C-alpha positions as CSV (number, residue, x, y, z in Angstrom):
1,X,-144.8,37.8,-29.3
2,X,-144.7,34.0,-28.6
3,X,-147.9,32.2,-27.5
4,X,-147.4,29.4,-24.9
5,X,-148.4,26.0,-26.2
6,X,-150.8,25.1,-23.4
7,X,-152.9,28.3,-23.9
8,X,-153.2,27.6,-27.7
9,X,-154.4,24.1,-27.0
10,X,-157.1,25.3,-24.6
11,X,-158.2,27.9,-27.2
12,X,-158.5,25.3,-29.9
13,X,-160.5,23.0,-27.7
14,X,-162.8,25.9,-26.7
15,X,-163.3,26.9,-30.3
16,X,-164.2,23.3,-31.3
17,X,-166.7,23.1,-28.5
18,X,-168.2,26.5,-29.5
19,X,-168.5,25.2,-33.1
20,X,-170.2,22.0,-32.0
21,X,-172.6,23.9,-29.7
22,X,-173.3,26.5,-32.3
23,X,-174.2,23.9,-35.0
24,X,-176.3,22.0,-32.5
25,X,-178.2,25.1,-31.4
26,X,-178.9,26.3,-34.9
27,X,-180.0,22.8,-35.8
28,X,-182.5,22.7,-33.0
29,X,-183.9,26.2,-33.6
30,X,-184.0,26.3,-37.4
31,X,-184.3,22.6,-38.1
32,X,-180.7,22.3,-39.4
33,X,-181.2,25.3,-41.7
34,X,-178.2,27.4,-41.2
35,X,-178.5,31.0,-42.2
36,X,-176.0,32.9,-44.2
37,X,-174.9,34.8,-41.1
38,X,-174.4,31.6,-39.1
39,X,-172.4,30.0,-42.0
40,X,-170.1,33.1,-42.0
41,X,-169.6,32.9,-38.3
42,X,-168.7,29.3,-38.4
43,X,-166.3,30.0,-41.3
44,X,-164.7,32.8,-39.3
45,X,-164.3,30.4,-36.3
46,X,-162.7,27.9,-38.5
47,X,-160.3,30.5,-39.9
48,X,-159.4,31.5,-36.4
49,X,-158.7,27.9,-35.5
50,X,-156.4,27.4,-38.5
51,X,-154.6,30.7,-37.6
52,X,-154.1,29.4,-34.1
53,X,-152.7,26.1,-35.4
54,X,-150.3,28.1,-37.6
55,X,-149.2,30.1,-34.6
56,X,-148.7,26.9,-32.6
57,X,-146.5,25.5,-35.4
58,X,-144.6,28.8,-35.5
59,X,-144.0,28.6,-31.8
60,X,-142.7,25.0,-32.1
61,X,-140.4,26.0,-34.9
62,X,-139.1,29.1,-33.0
63,X,-138.5,26.9,-29.9
64,X,-136.6,24.4,-31.9
65,X,-134.4,27.1,-33.5
66,X,-133.8,28.7,-30.1
67,X,-132.8,25.4,-28.6
68,X,-130.3,24.9,-31.4
69,X,-128.9,28.3,-30.9
70,X,-128.5,27.7,-27.1
71,X,-126.7,24.4,-27.8
72,X,-124.4,26.2,-30.3
73,X,-123.6,29.0,-27.8
74,X,-123.0,26.4,-25.0
75,X,-120.5,24.6,-27.3
76,X,-118.8,27.8,-28.1
77,X,-118.5,28.7,-24.4
78,X,-117.1,25.2,-23.6
79,X,-114.6,25.5,-26.5
80,X,-113.5,29.0,-25.3
81,X,-113.1,27.7,-21.7
82,X,-111.0,24.8,-22.8
83,X,-108.9,27.1,-25.0
84,X,-108.3,29.6,-22.2
85,X,-107.3,26.8,-19.8
86,X,-104.7,25.6,-22.3
87,X,-103.6,29.1,-22.9
88,X,-103.0,29.9,-19.2
89,X,-101.4,26.5,-18.6
90,X,-98.9,27.3,-21.4
91,X,-98.2,30.7,-19.9
92,X,-97.5,29.1,-16.5
93,X,-95.2,26.6,-18.1
94,X,-93.3,29.3,-19.9
95,X,-93.1,31.5,-16.8
96,X,-91.7,28.6,-14.8
97,X,-88.8,28.5,-17.3
98,X,-87.9,32.2,-16.7
99,X,-89.0,32.8,-13.1
100,X,-87.6,31.4,-9.9
101,X,-89.5,28.6,-8.3
102,X,-89.6,28.0,-4.5
103,X,-88.6,24.4,-3.7
104,X,-87.8,22.3,-0.6
105,X,-84.4,20.4,-0.9
106,X,-83.8,18.1,2.0
107,X,-85.5,20.5,4.4
108,X,-84.0,23.7,3.0
109,X,-86.5,26.0,1.3
110,X,-85.4,28.5,-1.3
111,X,-85.8,29.9,-4.8
112,X,-84.3,28.0,-7.6
113,X,-83.4,29.9,-10.8
114,X,-84.2,28.4,-14.2
115,X,-81.7,25.8,-15.2
116,X,-80.2,25.7,-11.7
117,X,-81.4,22.2,-10.8
118,X,-80.1,20.9,-14.1
119,X,-76.7,22.2,-13.5
120,X,-76.5,20.5,-10.1
121,X,-77.8,17.2,-11.5
122,X,-75.3,17.3,-14.4
123,X,-72.4,17.6,-11.9
124,X,-73.8,14.8,-9.8
125,X,-74.1,12.6,-12.9
126,X,-70.5,13.3,-13.8
127,X,-69.5,12.2,-10.3
128,X,-71.5,9.0,-10.5
129,X,-70.1,8.1,-13.9
130,X,-66.6,8.4,-12.6
131,X,-65.8,11.7,-14.4
132,X,-64.2,13.2,-11.3
133,X,-62.3,16.0,-12.9
134,X,-65.4,17.1,-14.8
135,X,-67.6,16.8,-11.7
136,X,-65.1,18.8,-9.6
137,X,-65.3,21.7,-12.1
138,X,-69.0,21.5,-12.3
139,X,-69.6,21.5,-8.6
140,X,-67.2,24.4,-8.1
141,X,-68.9,26.4,-10.8
142,X,-72.3,25.7,-9.2
143,X,-71.1,26.8,-5.7
144,X,-69.7,30.1,-7.1
145,X,-72.8,30.9,-9.2
146,X,-75.6,29.9,-6.9
147,X,-74.6,31.2,-3.5
148,X,-78.1,31.2,-2.1
149,X,-79.4,28.0,-3.7
150,X,-81.2,25.4,-1.6
151,X,-79.0,22.9,-3.5
152,X,-75.9,24.6,-2.1
153,X,-75.4,22.2,0.9
154,X,-75.6,19.2,-1.4
155,X,-73.2,20.8,-3.9
156,X,-70.7,21.4,-1.1
157,X,-71.1,17.9,0.2
158,X,-70.6,16.3,-3.2
159,X,-67.8,18.7,-4.0
160,X,-66.0,17.6,-0.9
161,X,-66.5,13.9,-1.8
162,X,-65.3,14.6,-5.3
163,X,-62.1,16.2,-4.1
164,X,-61.5,13.4,-1.6
165,X,-61.8,10.9,-4.4
166,X,-59.3,12.9,-6.4
167,X,-57.0,12.8,-3.3
168,X,-57.2,16.6,-3.0
169,X,-57.7,16.3,0.8
170,X,-57.0,19.9,1.5
171,X,-59.7,20.9,-1.0
172,X,-62.1,18.4,0.5
173,X,-61.5,19.8,4.0
174,X,-62.3,23.3,2.8
175,X,-65.6,22.2,1.3
176,X,-66.6,20.2,4.3
177,X,-65.8,23.0,6.7
178,X,-67.8,25.5,4.7
179,X,-70.8,23.1,4.8
180,X,-70.5,22.7,8.6
181,X,-70.2,26.5,9.1
182,X,-73.3,27.2,7.0
183,X,-75.5,24.2,7.7
184,X,-74.7,22.6,11.1
185,X,-78.1,21.1,11.5
186,X,-78.5,19.7,8.0
187,X,-79.4,16.0,7.6
188,X,-76.1,15.5,5.8
189,X,-74.0,16.8,8.7
190,X,-73.0,13.4,10.1
191,X,-71.7,12.3,6.7
192,X,-69.9,15.7,6.3
193,X,-68.2,15.3,9.7
194,X,-67.2,11.8,8.8
195,X,-65.7,12.9,5.5
196,X,-63.9,15.8,7.2
197,X,-62.4,13.4,9.8
198,X,-61.2,11.1,7.0
199,X,-59.8,13.9,5.0
200,X,-57.8,15.2,8.1
201,X,-56.5,11.7,8.7
202,X,-55.4,11.3,5.1
203,X,-53.8,14.7,5.3
204,X,-51.7,13.6,8.3
205,X,-53.7,15.3,11.0
206,X,-54.5,12.2,13.1
207,X,-55.2,14.1,16.3
208,X,-57.8,16.4,14.6
209,X,-59.3,13.3,12.9
210,X,-59.7,11.5,16.2
211,X,-61.4,14.5,17.7
212,X,-63.8,14.7,14.8
213,X,-64.6,11.0,15.0
214,X,-65.3,11.4,18.7
215,X,-67.4,14.5,18.2
216,X,-69.4,12.6,15.5
217,X,-70.1,9.7,18.0
218,X,-71.1,12.2,20.7
219,X,-73.5,14.3,18.6
220,X,-75.0,11.6,16.3
221,X,-74.5,8.4,18.3
222,X,-77.2,6.4,16.3
223,X,-76.0,7.4,12.8
224,X,-74.3,4.9,10.5
225,X,-71.3,7.3,10.3
226,X,-70.9,7.2,14.1
227,X,-70.7,3.4,14.0
228,X,-68.0,3.6,11.3
229,X,-66.1,6.2,13.3
230,X,-66.1,3.9,16.3
231,X,-64.7,1.2,14.2
232,X,-61.9,3.5,12.8
233,X,-61.0,4.6,16.3
234,X,-61.0,1.0,17.7
235,X,-58.7,-0.4,15.2
236,X,-55.0,0.5,15.7
237,X,-53.5,1.6,12.5
238,X,-56.7,0.8,10.5
239,X,-57.0,2.0,7.0
240,X,-59.1,5.1,6.5
241,X,-62.8,4.5,5.8
242,X,-64.2,6.3,2.7
243,X,-66.3,9.4,3.4
244,X,-68.4,8.6,0.4
245,X,-70.3,6.0,2.3
246,X,-73.6,7.0,0.8
247,X,-73.6,7.3,-3.0
248,X,-76.9,8.2,-4.7
249,X,-77.3,5.9,-7.7
250,X,-79.3,8.6,-9.5
251,X,-79.7,12.4,-9.3
252,X,-83.2,11.8,-7.9
253,X,-81.8,9.9,-4.9
254,X,-79.6,12.8,-4.0
255,X,-82.6,15.2,-4.2
256,X,-84.9,13.1,-2.1
257,X,-82.3,12.4,0.6
258,X,-82.7,8.6,0.2
259,X,-79.3,7.5,-1.1
260,X,-78.5,3.9,-1.4
261,X,-75.9,2.7,1.1
262,X,-72.6,1.5,-0.4
263,X,-70.1,-0.1,1.9
264,X,-66.5,0.8,1.5
265,X,-64.2,-2.1,0.6
266,X,-61.4,-0.7,2.8
């Protein structure tokens, strides 16, 4: 049983006072001649005081030991907490590689499978580097495999642009039309209509192209594509403007919807 430090101090003080009073009283009564019984009593008191001092030192030692144990336990708790945080973070990272993740791609929210985004970005990089045949195959493979992907509208858009660049105007028309049927209100819609109109014009369907240019100006009058469509319609026999009027310089630009404007030289 531990004895509190303040109580021991008070007991020691009390005993010292008792000793002093006892010695003084005996001195007054017996003329400083202390009897054998008195000497034994004083000796017993002194022993008790020494015992209390030892108890006090024991309490101090036990307190110090307990404080050390508490600090050790606290360190172990902190170490375990840190280890578990790292463990669960590692689990989350691993699960992200094997589980679908919900993402927002230019306003379209959906689940992305592991590796899906990388496949799209690889195709876009191929297009940007001028590897059109490779990009065409990669975009087509992506469209066939990830039919519910939030990246699908972008894949259709860039697939149409790739086919247009390869002068496969019929293929470009097909991709643009699928895009418009699935995503009529997408932020890329003006660019898709513009690309579709140019593809129709290149394919010899001037009347359809003119109708598409007119539709573009009516639905999206303030868009850059509408201004280009107006220019095409105003110039008799003008060369066809490129549908790839917005080329992302990096894959990140395509994902954020902030492509850099590149003017056609035609």
